[in-house]
C-alpha positions as CSV (number, residue, x, y, z in Angstrom):
1,M,-1.0,6.8,27.4
2,K,0.8,8.4,24.5
3,D,3.5,10.9,25.3
4,L,3.8,14.3,23.7
5,T,6.4,13.2,21.2
6,Q,4.1,10.4,19.9
7,I,1.1,12.8,19.7
8,K,3.2,15.3,17.7
9,E,4.5,12.5,15.4
10,E,1.0,11.2,14.7
11,K,-0.2,14.7,13.8
12,R,2.5,14.8,11.1
13,R,1.3,11.5,9.6
14,F,-1.1,11.5,6.7
15,K,-4.4,9.9,7.7
16,F,-4.7,7.4,4.9
17,G,-7.9,5.9,6.4
18,N,-9.9,9.1,5.5
19,N,-9.0,8.6,1.8
20,W,-9.7,4.8,1.9
21,K,-13.2,5.5,3.3
22,Q,-13.9,7.6,0.2
23,Y,-12.5,5.0,-2.0
24,L,-14.8,2.3,-0.7
25,K,-17.8,4.3,-1.8
26,L,-16.6,3.7,-5.4
27,L,-15.8,0.0,-4.9
28,N,-17.8,-2.3,-7.1
29,Q,-17.6,-5.9,-8.3
30,Q,-15.5,-5.0,-11.4
31,K,-12.8,-3.5,-9.2
32,I,-12.9,-6.5,-6.8
33,N,-12.5,-8.9,-9.7
34,F,-9.6,-6.8,-11.2
35,S,-7.9,-6.7,-7.9
36,K,-8.2,-10.5,-7.4
37,E,-6.8,-11.1,-10.9
38,C,-3.8,-8.8,-10.2
39,L,-3.1,-10.4,-6.8
40,L,-3.2,-14.0,-8.0
41,G,-1.4,-13.1,-11.2
42,F,1.6,-11.6,-9.5
43,L,1.7,-14.4,-6.9
44,D,1.6,-17.0,-9.7
45,E,-1.3,-18.7,-7.9
46,K,-4.7,-19.9,-9.2
47,T,-6.2,-20.1,-5.8
48,L,-5.1,-19.3,-2.2
49,K,-7.1,-22.2,-0.7
50,G,-5.3,-23.6,2.3
51,K,-2.9,-20.6,2.5
52,K,-2.4,-18.2,5.4
53,F,-2.2,-14.6,4.2
54,L,-0.9,-11.7,6.2
55,D,-1.8,-8.2,5.0
56,V,0.6,-5.7,6.5
57,G,-1.0,-2.3,6.3
58,S,-4.3,-3.4,5.0
59,G,-5.5,0.1,3.9
60,S,-8.9,-0.1,2.3
61,G,-9.1,-3.8,3.0
62,L,-9.5,-4.7,-0.7
63,S,-6.4,-6.9,-0.9
64,S,-7.5,-8.8,2.2
65,L,-11.0,-9.2,0.8
66,V,-9.8,-10.6,-2.5
67,A,-7.3,-12.9,-0.7
68,K,-10.3,-14.2,1.3
69,I,-12.4,-14.6,-1.8
70,A,-9.5,-16.6,-3.3
71,G,-9.7,-19.0,-0.4
72,A,-7.0,-17.8,2.1
73,E,-7.1,-17.6,5.8
74,V,-6.5,-13.8,6.3
75,Y,-5.0,-11.7,9.0
76,S,-5.2,-7.9,8.3
77,F,-3.7,-5.1,10.4
78,D,-3.0,-1.4,9.9
79,Y,-1.6,1.3,12.1
80,D,-4.4,3.8,11.1
81,E,-7.6,3.3,13.0
82,E,-9.8,4.3,10.1
83,S,-8.0,2.0,7.8
84,V,-8.8,-0.8,10.3
85,A,-12.4,0.3,10.1
86,C,-12.3,0.0,6.3
87,S,-11.3,-3.7,6.5
88,Q,-13.9,-4.3,9.2
89,Y,-16.5,-2.8,6.9
90,L,-15.6,-5.1,4.0
91,K,-15.5,-8.1,6.3
92,H,-18.9,-7.3,7.7
93,K,-20.3,-6.9,4.2
94,Y,-18.8,-9.9,2.5
95,F,-17.7,-12.4,5.3
96,P,-19.6,-11.3,8.4
97,D,-19.3,-14.6,10.4
98,D,-16.1,-16.0,9.0
99,P,-13.6,-16.6,11.8
100,K,-10.8,-17.1,9.3
101,W,-10.5,-13.4,8.6
102,K,-9.1,-11.5,11.5
103,I,-8.6,-7.8,11.6
104,A,-6.6,-5.7,14.2
105,Q,-4.8,-2.5,14.7
106,G,-1.0,-2.9,14.8
107,S,2.3,-1.5,13.7
108,A,4.9,-3.0,11.3
109,L,7.5,-1.6,13.7
110,D,6.2,-3.5,16.7
111,S,8.5,-6.6,17.0
112,K,6.5,-8.2,19.8
113,Y,3.3,-7.8,18.0
114,L,4.6,-9.3,14.7
115,A,6.2,-12.2,16.6
116,S,2.9,-13.0,18.2
117,L,1.3,-13.4,14.8
118,G,3.4,-16.4,13.8
119,K,4.2,-17.6,10.2
120,F,2.3,-17.1,7.0
121,D,2.4,-18.7,3.6
122,I,2.0,-15.3,2.0
123,V,3.1,-12.0,3.6
124,Y,1.8,-9.0,1.6
125,S,2.5,-5.3,2.0
126,W,1.6,-3.0,-1.0
127,G,2.8,0.6,-0.7
128,V,3.0,0.6,3.1
129,L,6.4,0.1,4.6
130,H,7.9,3.3,3.0
131,H,5.3,5.2,5.1
132,T,6.3,3.8,8.5
133,G,9.2,6.2,9.0
134,E,11.6,3.3,9.5
135,M,11.4,1.3,6.3
136,D,14.5,-0.8,6.9
137,Q,13.4,-1.8,10.3
138,A,10.0,-2.8,9.0
139,L,11.6,-4.9,6.3
140,E,13.7,-6.7,8.9
141,L,10.6,-7.4,11.1
142,I,8.0,-8.6,8.6
143,E,10.3,-11.1,6.8
144,Q,10.3,-13.1,10.1
145,N,6.5,-13.7,9.5
146,V,7.2,-15.6,6.2
147,A,7.1,-19.4,6.5
148,E,9.6,-21.6,4.9
149,N,8.9,-21.7,1.1
150,G,6.5,-18.9,1.8
151,K,6.1,-15.8,-0.4
152,L,6.8,-12.2,0.3
153,F,5.0,-9.7,-2.0
154,I,5.9,-6.1,-1.3
155,S,5.9,-2.8,-3.2
156,L,8.1,0.2,-2.3
157,Y,8.5,3.7,-3.8
158,N,11.2,4.0,-6.4
159,D,14.3,6.2,-5.6
160,Q,14.4,9.0,-8.2
161,G,17.2,10.9,-6.6
162,L,16.6,14.7,-6.5
163,T,13.0,14.2,-7.7
164,S,12.3,12.1,-4.7
165,K,13.8,14.7,-2.4
166,F,11.6,17.3,-3.9
167,W,8.5,15.2,-3.2
168,I,9.6,14.5,0.3
169,A,9.7,18.3,0.9
170,I,6.2,18.7,-0.6
171,K,4.8,15.9,1.5
172,K,6.3,17.2,4.7
173,A,5.0,20.7,4.0
174,Y,1.5,19.4,3.3
175,V,1.1,17.4,6.5
176,N,2.5,20.3,8.6
177,S,0.3,23.0,7.0
178,P,-3.1,24.3,7.9
179,Y,-6.1,23.3,5.7
180,L,-6.0,26.3,3.4
181,I,-2.4,25.9,2.6
182,Q,-2.9,22.1,2.0
183,Q,-5.6,22.9,-0.6
184,I,-3.2,25.2,-2.4
185,I,-0.5,22.6,-2.4
186,L,-3.0,20.0,-3.7
187,F,-4.1,22.3,-6.5
188,L,-0.5,23.0,-7.6
189,C,0.2,19.2,-7.5
190,Y,-2.9,18.5,-9.6
191,L,-1.5,20.8,-12.3
192,R,1.9,19.2,-12.1
193,L,0.6,15.6,-12.1
194,W,-2.4,15.9,-14.4
195,G,-1.7,18.9,-16.5
196,P,0.6,17.3,-19.2
197,T,-1.7,14.2,-19.5
198,T,-4.8,16.3,-19.9
199,I,-3.2,18.5,-22.6
200,K,-2.1,15.3,-24.5
201,D,-5.7,13.9,-24.3
202,F,-7.0,17.2,-25.8
203,I,-4.4,17.1,-28.6
204,K,-5.5,13.6,-29.4
205,F,-9.2,14.7,-29.5
206,R,-10.2,12.6,-26.5
207,P,-10.7,15.1,-23.7
208,F,-10.2,13.8,-20.2
209,Y,-9.9,10.2,-21.5
210,T,-7.2,9.2,-19.1
211,W,-8.9,10.9,-16.2
212,K,-12.2,9.1,-16.9
213,N,-10.5,5.7,-17.3
214,Y,-8.0,6.1,-14.5
215,S,-9.9,4.4,-11.7
216,Q,-10.4,1.3,-13.7
217,N,-6.7,0.7,-13.8
218,R,-5.5,2.2,-10.6
219,G,-8.4,1.5,-8.3
220,M,-8.6,5.0,-6.8
221,S,-10.1,8.0,-8.4
222,P,-7.6,10.6,-9.7
223,Q,-8.6,13.0,-6.9
224,Q,-8.0,10.4,-4.1
225,D,-4.8,9.2,-5.7
226,V,-3.3,12.7,-5.9
227,K,-4.3,13.4,-2.3
228,D,-2.8,10.0,-1.2
229,W,0.4,10.8,-3.1
230,V,0.9,14.4,-1.9
231,G,-0.1,13.6,1.7
232,G,1.8,10.4,2.0
233,Y,4.3,11.2,4.8
234,P,6.5,9.7,6.3
235,F,8.0,8.9,2.9
236,E,11.0,6.8,2.0
237,V,12.3,5.5,-1.3
238,S,14.6,2.7,-2.4
239,K,16.4,1.4,-5.5
240,P,15.3,-2.2,-6.6
241,E,18.9,-3.5,-6.2
242,K,19.0,-2.5,-2.6
243,I,15.8,-4.4,-1.8
244,I,16.9,-7.5,-3.9
245,H,20.3,-7.7,-2.2
246,F,18.7,-7.2,1.3
247,F,16.4,-10.2,0.8
248,I,18.9,-12.4,-0.9
249,K,21.1,-12.1,2.2
250,K,18.1,-13.2,4.2
251,G,17.8,-16.4,2.3
252,Y,15.2,-15.4,-0.3
253,N,15.0,-15.9,-4.0
254,L,13.6,-13.2,-6.3
255,Q,10.7,-14.8,-8.2
256,K,9.3,-11.7,-9.9
257,L,10.1,-8.0,-10.3
258,K,8.0,-5.3,-11.8
259,T,9.5,-1.8,-11.8
260,C,8.0,1.6,-12.5
261,G,10.6,2.2,-15.2
262,G,12.6,4.6,-13.1
263,G,9.7,6.9,-12.7
264,K,7.4,8.0,-9.8
265,G,5.7,5.0,-8.4
266,C,6.3,1.6,-6.7
267,N,8.5,-1.2,-7.6
268,E,6.9,-4.6,-6.9
269,F,8.8,-7.6,-5.6
270,L,7.9,-11.2,-5.1
271,F,10.4,-13.2,-3.0
272,V,10.3,-16.9,-2.0
273,K,11.9,-17.9,1.3
274,N,14.3,-20.8,1.2
275,K,14.1,-23.6,3.7
């Protein structure tokens, strides 16, 4: 049974699964193909056949799905029950009887649970560990699931200094506010995040061009993405050099790095674990 502290903490957490359910309503083959292309491209793999793939914080389940399509044996887990349901929905739709895609509820901070999963050729966690509330601990734990010569593909929010502190305050206010206040916060953030881009599109005589084409590149609709961004609490950030130094000390080589150019967003890292 959960104690009072746990219940209070869960109430302060953003329910990502609600947003992912809405996203899956917009999922189509084009987005699946694009996601597969992005995943394999960053991993420098043409196929994942014969690979074991661990999706830490599976969210919508899309990355797990495309890893399975690419030939991997997949294990997906998420802390959020509705996110788990999203992965189960995709498995039921595309791989209903495949025993080589397993889905469970679990935490990236549960050392015993992670140890029970064993080693994987690819450990993947995109935009997740900075929402655990204990990012450094999560990094310590999930790297133990990477097999020798295995790959670790993670993305983490960029540290923007004072700007990041501003967004932490906004996110904390959002998850602790009643519904009406949340809608006001969302509206103001829409203006901040989309106002300048929308004005630029009008100046270029292509009204709402970026808005209309956004989901093709990002996956989510603009509405879902803003809500996901504003509500995403707990929230931690990191500088690329901190993450690189952390994993080099653990015996990894950095194979690939894609930064967000110092702005708001995630830095992506691909590490390879030495023998």
